[in-house]
N, C-alpha and C positions, 0 to 999 in steps of 0.2 A: 617599376612596381609589377613585374612579371607574375602572372599567376593571381593576382588581385583585380577584382571585377569593377572597382570605382575609385576614383581618385579625389573627390570632393564630395561636400554636402552643401546643401541649402536649406532654409527653413521656410515653409509655408505658413501663414498666419491663418488659423483657422476661420476666423470670422469675414476677412476678406479674400481668401483663398489666393492670395498674392504672395509672391517671394518676399519675405521680410527684407529690407534694405540692411546690408552690412552683415548678413548670416553666411555668407559663402565662406566655408573653411576647407583649404586644401589638406588632405591627409598627408601624412609623413611617409617617406620611403620607409621600408624594413629597417635599413641601416640608420635613419633618422630617429626611428622608435627605439632600436637598440641603444643609442646615444642617450636618449631621455632616460632609460632604465639605469644605464651605466652610472650617469650623473646622479640620480637618484641614490643609486647605491653606495656611491663614494660620499655624497653629503649626508647620508645617514649616520655613518659612522661618527663624524664631527657632531652632528646633532644630538646623538644618543649621549654624547659626553658633557653637553651644556646641562648644569645642574636643574633639577626639576623644577624649583621655585622659580629658575629665570624663564624657563619655559612657559610656566604658567603667567608670569608678569607679561610675557609676549600676547599670550591669549588674552590677558585683560586689556591688553593695548589696542587688541584686535576689536574688542568689545567697544572700546572708546571710539575707536576709528569710525565703526558703524553703530555707535551708541546713541543715546538721548541727548546729542549736541546738533549745532547747525551742520557739521559734518554728514551726521545720520541723515538730517532731512535731504540733503543733496543726495547722497547714496541712494536711500530709500525711494526718493521721487523717480531717479533714473532706472534703478533696478525693479521697481515696481510697475513702472510703465514698459519697461522692456519685457517683463514675465508677463504681462497682459498681451502684448503683441505675439509673443513667441507661442503661448499655449491656450489662451482664450479666457482666463478667469477674469472676472470683472474688476475693473482699476479700483473699486471701492474695497475689494477683499485682497488684493495682493499685499498691501504694506502687512497684513496679519501674518503672513508667512515669515516675513522679515523680522517680526517682533518674536515669533516663536524660535527662531533660528537663535537670536540672543540669549532668549530664555533655556534654551537647551544648552549653549555654550557656557553660560553662566552657572549652570548647575553641575556639568561635566567638570569644569574648572575648580568648582568648590569641593568636589570629592576626589580630584586628582591625587593629592599627597596621601590620602588614607587609603585610596584605591592601590597605589603603586608603592606602598610602603613596604619594607622588608617585613617579613613574618617571621618573629622570633620563636624558638622553641624552649624558651628559659625554664618552662615550668616542668620539663621532664629531661633537661640536661644532666648528664653525670658530671661530678666534679673534673676539670681538665679537659672538658668538650665544650664546643660551642657551635649550636646549628642555627641556621635560619634558611629561610625561602625567600628568593628575589624574583621580583617581576622584572624581566627584561624585553626589549623590544623585540619583534620579530624580523624587522629589516624595512623591506619596501612593501608598502599596501597598495594596491589597487583598487581605488572605489569607482565603481559603474553606476551612475546615478541615473533616476528616471526623470521624466519631463513633469509628471504631475505636481510634485512638490520638489522641485530640484534643490532648493535652500535648504529645506528640513530633512530631507533625507541625507544630502550630503554632510550636513553638520555632524550626524549620528555617526559617521565613520571617520570624517576628516579631523576633527577636534581631538576626541580621545587618542585616535592614532597619533598625532603629533605631539600630544602631551606625553604619551608613552615612549617617545623617542623614535617613533618610525617616520621615514619619510613617505608621501603619499603622491601616487599618480591619479589624479581625478580625471575620469571620462565622463562628461556630461553627455546628455542625450542630444541627438542631431536636432531635435524639436526645440531645445532651449540651450544652445552653445553658449549664450552670453552669460549665463548664471555661473557657470563654473569658472570663467575668466573674472568676473567680478568678485568672486569669492576668493579666488587665488591673490587678485591684487591688492584686496584688502589685508590678507595674511602676511603678504610680502611688505605691504606698506608698515605692518605692526612690528615687523622684525623677523618673520620666519625667512630663512635663506631661500632663494629663488629655485634651487634645485631640490630643496626639501618639499616643496609643494609646486608640483607642476601639473599642468592642464593639457590633455591630448584630446584631439578629435580623430575617431578610428571608424573605419569599416568595420563589418562584421569579421572578416579575415584578419585584419590587423587586431582586433580585439582578441581574438583567439591567439595571435603569437604573444600578446602582451600578457596572457593569462598563463602561457605555457612558458613564458620567458624564465631561464634558472634564477635569475636575480630577482623575480617577483616572489614574495614569500607569502602573501596573504591576499585574497581576492573578495571583496564585499560587494554582492550585486542585490539590486532591488528591481525588480520587475515582474514579467510573466512567467508562468509554470515553463513555457516551452523555451524561453532564452535562459531561465533558470538551469534547465536540464542541460542546455548546449555549454553553459559554463562548467557545470559539474564535470561535463564530459570532457572538456577541454583541460581542466584542471588534474583530472584522473589520468590523463594520458600524457601528462607534461613530463619532462626528463627528471624533475624533483619533486618531491612532497611537498605540498602546500595545503593552508588552510583554506577553507571557503566558507562564507557566510551567505546565505539565501534569503531574501525577504519577498514573497512570492504571490502577496495579495491575498485575498479572502472573498466567501460569500457570507458577509456576516450577518448573524441572525439577530433579532430583538424578540423578547417574549413580554408581552403586556398582561400581568395578572388581574383578577378582578378587581384588587383593591387599589390599583394604581391612580394616582391624581392626572385624570385624562387632560385636562388644560395643559399642565405642564408637559406630560408624557407626550402628547402629541407633535407639540411645537418642537421639544428637543429631537424627536424621531424624524420629523420632515427636514429639518437641518441636517441630521446624521445621514439622511438619504441623499438630499439633494445637493448640498453644498458641493461646490467645484464641480458642478453638472454631474455628482456622483461619482467623480473619477479620482477615488481614494482607495488605497487598498483596505483600510477598515471602514468603509462607508457600509451604512445597514442597507442591505439588498433582498432581505425578507423579513417579515414580521407575522409572529404568530400571537394572536389575542384571544382572552377567555371568552368564551360565547357570550357570557352575561355582560360584555361591554363592547361586543364586536361592533354593533352598527352604530353605536355613537362614536366610538373610536374613528371609524372608517369616515364617518360623516365629517368630525373635526381635522382628520387629515386631508381630507379632498379640499375642504375649504381654505385651509392654510396654503396648499400647494398652488392653487389657482391664483393666490396672490402674487406670485413671483412675475417679474419683468424679464422675458427673454429677449434679448435685444444685444446689439453691438456692445463688446465688453469695454471699449474705451469710454462710453457713456457713463459718468458717475451714478446715473439714476438705475442703470441696469443692476439686476440681482441675480442673474443666471446668463452665462455666456455659451459659447459653443461647445460642443464636445472637440477633441482634439484634431480630429480629420474627417473627411466624407466616409472614408472605410469604416472608421469606428462607428459614425452615425448610422451607416447602413447595417453594421452588425446588431446594433443595439435594437433598430427598427425590426430586422428580422427575429430578434428574439420576442419581442411583443408581438409580432405577427405570428408567430408561431405557437404562442401561448393561446392566443385568441382563438386560432383553428382548433385548438385542443380543447377547447371550451372556456378559457379565461374572459373575464368582462372587463374592460377598460372604463374609469370612471371619469377621465378627463376628455372632453370633446377636442379633437384635433384643432378645431375652429378656434379654440380659446388662445391658442399660441400661435398666431398667422406666420410669425417668422421663421417657424420650423417647416423646411419644404425639402421633398426629394431633390437631391442634387446639391444640398448645403450641408453644413456640418453642425447646424442648430437642430437641437432635439428637444421635442416638447417634454416636460415632465409628464409622467404617467404612473397611475396607480392602477394595480389589477386586483381583483377579487375572483373568487370561485377558480383559485390556481391549486395545485398540487405538485407533488414531487416527480411527475412524469415530465414536468416543462423544465427547461434549462432557465427559465427566468426565477426558478426556485431552488434549482439544484444544479450546480454545473457539471455537465458531463465531460467525460474524458476529450471529447472532440471540441468543447465549448466553453471557454472559461468564464469567469466572473462577469457578470452584465458591464460594469465600469461605466454607467450613465445613469441618468436622472429618471431611474425606473424602480418601482417598489413593488413586490407582491405581499398581500395580507391574506392570511389565512387563518380560518376559526380553528380554537383548540378548545377541549373540555377539561382539562387538566394540566397540572405540572408534569406529569409523567409524559403525556403526549407530546408537550411542548419540548421537553429535553429530548426526546427521541428524534424529533422532527428537526431541532437546530443542530444534534450531530450527525444527523443524515446528509453529510456533504464531504466532497474530498479536501475540503478547507479547513482551517482551524486557527484564525487568526486573532479575531476577538468576538465576544458575545455579550449582549446585554439583557439584564432583567430589569423590569419595572415595577416596582409594589411600594406600598405606602410604610416604608420601615419605620418612619419617624413615628407615627401614631400607633403603630402596631408591632410590638417586639416580636410577635410570632412571625411576621411578615420577615422580618430580618433573618430570623432563624430559617424560614423557608428558602429564603436567597441562599444562604449558606449550604443548604442541602443541596440546592439545585446546583450552585457553584461546583460542587465536588464531583458532580456528573457531567458536567460540561467539557467538551474536547476542544478548547482554545488556550492560545497563549496569554491572553489577558479577559477576565470576566469584569464587567461593569455592574454596579447597582446604580441605577437611575441617571446614567449619563451614558455617552457613546462617542464614537469618532474622536478619540482623544488619546494623545501620548503624553504621560506623566515621565518626563526625565528620571524621577528617583525609581521607577519600576523598570523592570527587565522588559524589552520589547522583543517578543519572540512568537514562534507559531508551530503548529503542528501540522502532521499530514501534508498536504502540497501547499500548504503556507509557508514551507520552507524549513531551515534550521539555522542555528546561530543565535547570538543575541548582541542586541545594540543598547545604548542607553543603561544607565544605572551602575552600580560598580562592577557587575558582570560584564558589561560592554568593555571596560577595560581589561578584564581577563581575557578576552576572546583576542585582543590586539597584543597580548604580551605572551611571554612563555614562562613557565615556572623553572626557575634555576635554583637548584639545592646546593648549599654551601655545608660541609661536614668538615669541621676543625677539631682536631685532637691537639690541644695545647700543650698537654704535659705527655712526655714520651718516656718518662722513667717513674 
């Protein structure tokens, strides 16, 4: 592998800082990687000819293989425990990701026929003509998955790509290498040909080579802005044109209006900010609260945060595990320290979470007030991305207009949420709709957050990326329109 810097990878468990047994993966040579792509391209041509109902039936069998039967319990127990060891989410919470994977699979299968059906133009056809638009597969799709939700993010790309007739090469994160292999094994067991769904472990250099391979037709990437730019550049300098989808995270805001149900709202926003130790692309990282309820909201919020149990994630009683690495922990702590140096106030004593210490990956959940947009904790700067940790800043506002201005004052635009008593006050719902029109984000929530509905398009604006996954539009991204124009009568 001349010219390539590394030949293998291993995974360090965040809670123990020990190399995970069985995580060593040797990278392929360039020639071996080329052979993977060649096999995928050849297999895709046959897979595309498999009738769509048969492909959907295989997808259903995949759900049965990993579904609510005895086999699922074995699969889920193994996959969940492996996921905890790889990335540190508490063992009590990892099965939820597998259930979410099945829910998204179920929905994308349920809309596959309607989303991929030919579009007839009979209403405008002239006598002797027939015209329609067909959705055809792109070819080989490279899915580059992150470590924070490896099953959920992979399924967004893999299932619709396969149903559309594409072959998939799945590259899992080096932090969660086993997840891609479990996913592939279940799909192959259900009937997907082995060369149609392949898993590769790649160095950054080999990843660039795969992106630029002339037989790779589309690249779906989920991760950081910096790595997203690298993917974009690699694709742009490839010898062939190809599509790219980038899901690059967010600095997601929430706005609590004066009439919000505070008991409900605080509990939901704590979970939206702290679940998975805040390591979610759509985690709530900044909250704007109307001045009339600010003090009560903050007091309730802090009280709930203090109930978390930060501990070994393999312990079923643990409710918050470590972040993914010491480097990530140090970056998060620095953002908090920089905010405090600039005038912010922390509301959670460090002594409340003794497990969090310098030199390990455990980060104590933290709530900050007296914050402003000069601080990275509230507004990601070009050199410092989203916090991606169990930390949230809370800022007082006096009006909807001020809240909207601050929510939009970010280089990101993935999701945003507004919290107001729409059920009791119709005017509050109308106010939400006025606010929603002004917010710059791919998804706007009312009275919920940190959630992906597979029926809705998952997309972002600004540095949150481009492209669409989930919903019928997710199928559009993984196919191309082929127009068929038939002149039947020639006399």
